[in-house]
N, C-alpha and C positions, 0 to 999 in steps of 0.2 A: 508507683504511688502518683507520679505526675500524670500518667496517662489516665488514671482513674479520676483525678480532679478535672482534667480537661473534658472527659466524657460527662461527668456530672454537671459541669458548667454549661456545656452545650445543651444538655437535656433541660436544664433550668431555663435557658434562653428560649428554647423551643416551646416549653410549657407556657412561659410568660407571653410569647408571641401569639400562641393559640388562644390564650385567655383574652387578650386584647382584641383579637379578631372576632372571637365569639361575642364579646361585649359590644363591639361596634356593630356587628350584624344585628344583635338584639335591639340596640337603640334605633337602627335604621328601620327594622320591622315595626317597632313601636310607633315610629313617626309616620308610617304609611297608613292611609285609610283602610279600614276593614271593608271587605266586599264579600257578599254572599249572593249566588245566583240560585234562585229557588224555582223549580219546575212543578207545576200543579199535577197531581195524580201520577207522580213519577215514583217508580220503585227500582231497586237495584236490578240490573240486567234487562230492563225493558227495551224492546225493539220498536222503533218507529218506522213507518212506511209512507208511501205516497198519500197525500191529502190529509195526513195527520196534523192536527193543530197543536202548537207548542205554546201553551199559556204559562205565564210565570211572572216573576218580578225580581228586580235587583235591589238589594239593600246595601247602602253605602254609609259607613259611619266614619267621620273624620276625627282623628285624635286631637287636632287643634284647628283653629281657624285657617282655612285655605281657600284661595281664590282659584276658580276654574272657569272655563268658557263653555265647554260642551261635554256631553256624555254620549258616546257611540255604543249602541247595542246592535249587534249583527249576528246573523246566522251564516256561517261560512263553511265551505267545503274545499278541501285541499288534497292534492296528491303529491307525495314526496317520493322521489326515486333517486338512486345513485347507481353508477356502473363503475366497477373497478377498472382502473387503467393499468393494464399489464404490459403495455408497450414500453420498451426500455428508453425511448427518446423523450418520454413525457415525465415531467417532474411531479405532477400531482398524482396522489394515490387513487383518487376517484373523481368522477364527474357527477355532480348533483343537479337535480332539476326540481322545481317547485311550480305546480300548476294550481292556481286559485280559480276553480271552475264555478263556484257559487258564492254570492254575497248578497244577502237580503238585509236591508237596513230598516230598523224600527224607528219611525219618526217619534220624537218626544215633544209633547205640547209645552208651550211656554209656561202654562200654569203649573206644570210639574217641577219647574226649576225654581230655586230660591231667588228672591229679588232683594238685594243684588246677588250676583253669582259668587257668593261666598258661603262655603260650608262651615257651619258653626261646630265648635268642638263638642264631641260627645253626642251630637244629634244624628239620628238615623234618617236617611232620605230614601224613599221608595220610588222606583221607576218601573211601571209594568211594561211587559212586552207580549207580543202575539205574532207568531210566525205560522205559516202553513207550508209543509214540505211540497214543493212543486213536482209535477210529473215530467218536466222537461226543462233543459237549460236554455238560456238565451243564445242566439246565433254567435254572438261575440265570444262565447266561451270556447269556440273552436274556430279560430281565425286563420289557421294555416291551410295550405293546399292539400286536397285529398284527391286520390285517383278516381273515386266514384262518389256518387251522391249518397249511396247507402252507408259508406264509411263516415261521411260527415254527419249523417243522421244518427249513427251509433254513438259518435262522440258527444252528441247533444243530449244523451240520456244520462240520468243520474247514476253514478257508480255506487255500489254498496260499500259500507264500511269494511275495511280489510287491513290486517296487519297490526292492529292496535289491541294488545292484550288487556288494556285497561277497560275496554268496553265489551270485549268478548272473552268469556272465561275459558271456553274450549278453543282448541287449536283450529284456526281457519286455513292452515297450510300455506300461509303467505311468507315469503322470505323477507329478510331485513331490508332488501333493496327496494321494496314497494310498500307504500302505506297510503290508505285512503281514510281520511279523518273528517268528521263533522263536529262542530262545536258552536255553542253560543258564546260570543266574545263581548266583553264590556271594557271600554277604555274611557278614562277620565282625562280630558285634554285641556291644556291651557296654552293660549297663544302668547308668544314672546313678542313684545312690542319692538324690540331692538331689530330683529331680523325677520319678523312676521312669520315665524315658523312655529308649528304646533309641537309641543312636547307632551309625552304621555306621563301623567302623574302616577297613575296606578292602572293596572289592567288585570283581568281575570277571565277564565273560560270554564265552560261546562261541556264536557265531551258527550256526544250522543252516538248511539248505535242505530244506524239507519240502513234498512234493506228495502229499497224502492221496489215497486211492482214491475215485473219484467214479463212481457207476454211471450208466448212461444213463437219462435221464428220458423219460417218454412224450411224444408230440408235444404242442405247445402248442395251446390252444384259441384260435383267431384268428377274430374276427368280420370280416365284409366291410367294416365301417366303420373297422377298425383301420388307422391311418395309419403305424404303425411298420413294418409288413410289407406286401409286395405279392406275393400268390400268383397273381394272374390279372390280365391287362390286355388290353383290346380296342382296336384302332385301325383307322380307315377309311383305305383306300388309293385314290389316284387314278391314272388311266391316264397323264395328262400334265398340263401346266400349265393348259391350257384344255380338257382332255378331261373325260369323265364319270368316274363312279366305277368303280374296278376291283373292289372288294369289301371284305370285312372280315376281318381276321386277329385271332385270339385266341391268346395265349400263356399257358400256365399251368404250374405246377410244384408238386409236393407237398414237404412237409418231408423233409429228408434224415435218414439215420441219423447218429448221433454220430461225431465224430472221436475215436478212443480213443488216448490216449498210452500207450506201452508201460510196463511195470513197470520201475522203476529197475534191478532185477536182471536184466532181459532183455538178451540179447546181440544181439537183432535190430536191424538198421540200417534197416529199412523204415519210411519216414515214415508218419504217420497219414493214411489215405485214406478217402474216402467217395464216393458217386455221387449226383448230382442228375439228374433226368429232366425235360426240357422237352417239353411236349406242345403242338403247333401245330395250329391248325384254321383253314382258309381257306374262307370262304363267298363265292363269286363273286357279283357283282351281276348278271351275265348268264351264261347257260349256256356261252357261248363264251370267257369270261375264264379265263385260266390263272393258276396260283399265282405269286406273286412270286418273284424270285430272292433267296436268302439271302446274306448277306455274312459278316461276322466276328462272333465271339462272344467277349467278354471276361469274365473271372471275377475277382472281387476278394473278399477277406474283410475285413469292417469290425470292428475291435476297439473295444469300448466299455468304458470304466472309469467307473463312477458312484461318487461320493464325497459325503459329507455330514457336517455337524457335529452333526446330530441323528439319532437312530435312525429308520429307515424302517419305517413300518407296512405297506407293500406293496412289491412288486418295483418298482424304479425304471424309468422309461422316459425316452427323450430329451425328450419333451414335459414330463414332470413335473420333470426335473432342470434344464431350460433355460428354465423359465417366468420371465417378467420379475419377478413378485412373489416368486419363490423366492430367498431370500438365504442359505440354509443348505445348499444342494445344488448340485452341478455335475456335468458330464459331459465326458469327454475321449475323442475318437474319432480313429482313425487307420486308413487304408486300406492294405492290403497286396495288390499284384497277384499273382494266382496263375497265370493262363494267358490266352493270346490265340491263337485259331485260326480258320481259315476253314471255314465249314460250307456252302459253296456246293454241295457234292456230296450234300447230304441229299435223299433221294428222297421226293416227295409221293405219297401213295396216294389215288386217287379213290374216293369212295363214292357209288354211284348209288342213287336211290330204287327201291324195289321196286314192281312193278306193283300197281295197286289190287285186281286180281282174284286176286293170288297170296297164298296163305296162308303166313304166316311162322311159323317155329317160335319157341319161347320164348327161344332164345339169340340170335336175330338182332338184337334190340334192343340188347343189350349189346356186341356185337362192333363196332358202328359208332361207339361212343363212344371218342374218343381222349383224353378228359380224365377218365376214370373215377376216377383217383386224387385228383382235386381236387374238393372239395365245392362250390366256387364256379363250376365250369365249366358253361356253358350246355348245356341239353339239346339233342341233335341234332335237326334237322328232317328227318323221314323222307321228305318229299315233294320235297326240293331236294337236288341233288348238292352235295357239298362235298369238300374235300381235307384230309388229315391227315398229319402227320409227327412224328417223335420224335427228339430229340437227347439223347444221353447225355453228361453233363458230369462228368468225373472231377475231384475236389477233393482236392488233396494239400497238406499244410502244408509250407512251406519250412523247411529246417533252419537257416537263418541267424538265426532268432529263437528265444527261449525262450517256449514256449506254455504258458499258465496255464489250468488247467481252469476251466470256467464255475462260478461260485459266487455266492452272495448272503450277505453279512454284514450286521450291523445298520447299519453306516455306510459300507460299500463293497461294490461288486459288479463282476463281470466277465462280459460277455455278448458274443456274436458274431453276425454276420449275413453272409450270402452275397449278393453283388450280381452278377446276370447281366444283361448288356447285349447284345442281339441286333440286328444291323444288317440292314435289309430294303431291297432295290432294286426299284423298279417299272420296267416295261418302257418307259414313255413317256420322251421326252426333256424335259429342263428341270425334272424333278422331283427334288429332292434326296433322298438316302437317308433312310429313316425308322429309328428305333430304338425298341425296347421294352425297358424295364428292369424286372426283378423283384428283390425283396428277400426272402430266405428266412431264417428263424431257424435257427441251427445250434448244436449243443452240442459242447463239447470235454470229454470224460470222461477218466478216468485208470484204468488197470488196477489199479495198486497191487499188494499182496501179500496178497489176501484169504485165500488158502489157506495162507499161511505163518504158523506159530505162533511166537510169541516164544520165544527160548531161555530155559530155566529156569536159575536160579542153583542152586548146590549145596544151599543151604538149602531152596529150593522143591522141588527134586527129591527130597530126603530126606523132606520133609513129605508129598509126594504118594505116595511109596513106602510110608510108614508108614500112610497112609490106606488104601491098597490091601491091605496085609497085615491091617489090622484088619477090613476087610470080609470077608476070606476065613477068619477065625478060626471054628472050629466052635462052634455054639451049641446049647444044650439047650432043647427045647420040652417043657413039662410041663403037667399039669392045674393050672389056677389054684386058689387057695384057695376054700373053701366060701363065705366071706363075699363073694367077688367074682363068684361065679357068678350069672348073671341080669342083671348090669349092662350087658353088651355084647351080649345076645341081640337079634337083629333082631325087630322087631315083626311081628305077624301081617299077612297080606295084606289083611285087611278094614280096616286102619287107613288113614287118608287120607295119612299120610306115606310109606307104602311102596308103590312101584310094583308092579303086578300080576305083573310078570315075576320078582319076587324071592320068590315063594311057596315054591319048593323050598329056597332058601338059608336060609329061616327055620327049617327043620326039620333042617338039617345038623348032625351031631354033631361036637364038637371032635376034632381029630386029635392024637395024642400020638406023638412019635417023636424021632429024633436025626438031625441033618444034619451 
């Protein structure tokens, strides 16, 4: 009985405490000014891109008379990352980083402020804003040291929104450790006369989904020793379990063109598509050996998100992000299947060597190369017969995901690779099927609205029209004053500062007229 009373008494205290806390919170909310950020022509799920104009207004309603000094309206872009600390000697569970790479400030006219700076109770004040999404960041957005100029240039490009499910309904495959966010932020600030510090009376934000335009980059320079990618692979084949060699097969592929996301304003429903070309070459061990039978071909796209708590001086790789000694960087990868099909019907083409006494023309040596697009493909042997084949592999991004363009920021990056896995069957019994896997780099670009100009406001249109009218005003050209004659005459041709081709111009008389 006693235990029951104690439990009931404790529950009543907890209920009373919760009620008081809820009431206090409600009073605090009632005492705070109401704020609403309104975007013109905005709909749920809208995506903005480079050069898009963001028109809107902020409506602030004060519940009681309140003094303030300034209202700050900004368009901000931030990157938030964290890396788990797995080292036993560290006390913190994770290391976080915050990079504010964009901050555009909207100036507010003095006429829009109430005079004096006191918000009346129940009155709604409206402050308009107008932003244009830039195509590049300021140099101070990336102030750390980089190993190359192209790394610094990549860090000055706007990254796309990533990792925020409030603006992207579909999964963009970003981990919790990396987020790129854009928002219009509003702060009502009052200055304290005691310590001359600003305090924020109320603040609000409106998140945006921004995918900037990303142009297609040139192919990457990949060395043969690079273990991040595999553009060529050679494998020896056997006739059977206890039989001799069948031959050697070489599979290579060149880098594909970029997958280009359509512009947000585009009405096209066609998903981004590109084409990969696999070049096959079979060198038989004996002249009687036939090419092997091909099986299935599976295609996957690997999505890599690199994140760090410190700025990256170079483009991150899986090796650099997953090193044992690296405690401030990490990488998150996920594979998305694209297609799986049978390529057994691919036709092999036989290339026979030319007779020694036959004179070959200059084009015959290039026609026999089936791997001419790959710099790592072996040179064909002209005195031995071989077989070649080509497989075209279409690559289409599935619409079930939100695809983020490839980018490199100071503390986070998104890159993609294409995995091609080809199954090969040998004619002998008892020999399992072989497989050859290639890994190609692929870029996802974004069309954006490069050709679209931001809409001008009424003030900007009037200023532009006035500038055009001033340019077309007639002007009077007359003979200068005698004191000024000779100061602007070109020097003679024999002087070292004057190019010889300017001889005639030095003797030209001034022209007087009216235009």
